[in-house]
C-alpha positions, 0 to 999 in steps of 0.5 A: 746726948738724945734730943727729945722733940717738943711736946705738942699740945692738942685742942683738947689739952687746951680745952681741958686746961681752960676747963681746969682753970675754971674758965666758962662760956665765951671767955673760955672759948676766946682764950681757947681760940687765942691759944690754939692760933698762937702756938708759942703762947700755948707752949709758954702757958703749958710750961708755967706751973698750974697755979700761975697759968691763968695769970700768965694767960691773961698777961699774954692776951693783954699784951696781944691786944686782947681787951679783957675788960670787954669779956664776960669773966667768971665770978672767980676771976672778977678782980681782972676787970 
């Protein structure tokens, strides 16, 4: 049996994914920083189906103590305030 190496997600991969999720401005920057500083969370988010990534990202950030209510959120995710 051949062992495969885990996929390494670059900072560019993270930025592209956050853009695809519709995140903008300072909120995208805060999510970007969170994922780039947390390799395990980055792998977990990329392992989730794309349509569930935003919810998972908010869950991980909230669990880590990030106060989402203090951030300026894009209109398409106003229900998380």
